[in-house]
C-alpha positions in Angstrom: -120.5 -7.1 -21.3 -123.4 -7.4 -19.3 -122.0 -9.7 -16.7 -118.8 -7.4 -16.4 -121.6 -4.4 -15.8 -123.5 -6.2 -13.3 -120.4 -7.8 -11.5 -119.5 -3.5 -11.1 -122.7 -3.0 -9.9 -122.4 -5.4 -7.7 -119.2 -4.4 -6.5 -120.2 -1.2 -6.0 -123.4 -1.6 -3.5 -120.9 -3.8 -1.5 -118.2 -0.7 -1.0 -121.1 1.9 -0.5 -122.9 -0.3 2.1 -119.4 -0.5 3.6 -119.1 3.7 3.5 -122.6 3.6 5.2 -121.0 1.7 8.2 -117.5 3.6 8.3 -119.7 7.2 8.0 -121.4 5.5 11.1 -118.4 4.2 13.2 -116.9 7.6 12.6 -119.9 9.4 13.9 -120.0 7.3 17.0 -116.3 7.9 17.4 -116.7 11.7 17.2 -119.8 11.2 19.2 -117.8 9.7 22.1 -114.9 12.4 21.7 -117.2 14.8 22.1 -118.7 13.1 25.3 -115.2 12.8 26.8 -114.2 16.1 25.9 -117.2 17.7 27.5 -116.5 15.6 30.9 -112.8 16.3 30.5 -113.9 20.2 30.3 -116.1 19.6 33.7 -113.7 17.8 35.1 -110.5 20.6 34.4 -113.2 23.0 36.1 -114.1 21.4 39.0 -110.5 20.8 39.8 -109.7 24.1 39.3 -112.5 25.6 41.2 -111.0 23.2 44.1 -114.6 21.2 44.2 -112.5 17.9 43.1 -108.9 17.3 44.5 -107.1 14.7 43.0 -105.0 12.5 44.6 -103.3 9.2 43.4 -103.2 6.5 46.0 -100.5 5.2 47.7 -98.6 2.4 46.8 -99.2 -1.4 47.8 -97.0 -3.2 49.6 -98.6 -6.3 49.5 -99.3 -5.6 45.1 -95.6 -5.3 44.7 -94.6 -8.0 46.9 -96.6 -10.1 45.1 -95.6 -9.0 41.6 -91.9 -9.6 42.7 -92.4 -13.3 43.7 -94.4 -14.0 40.8 -91.6 -12.2 38.7 -89.1 -14.8 40.7 -91.5 -17.5 39.7 -91.5 -16.3 36.6 -87.3 -16.1 36.2 -87.4 -19.4 37.8 -89.1 -21.6 35.2 -87.4 -20.2 32.4 -83.7 -20.6 34.0 -84.7 -24.4 34.7 
């Protein structure tokens, strides 16, 4: 009976440590989410006020050619 109680006590200690670790990770993730949300709101306000312009870079033709060449090489190796 004592051994069974000790085993359950050990299991409870392990679970409580895991719970504490999960709670710590949750708190860290909540903090990160809050920081991201704040950064997003700040950037959104800057864009709406015209302080920042969002632009996407034009696709690189060199990269597109490289990708196409790379894909055809991969296909060639698969066929052979």
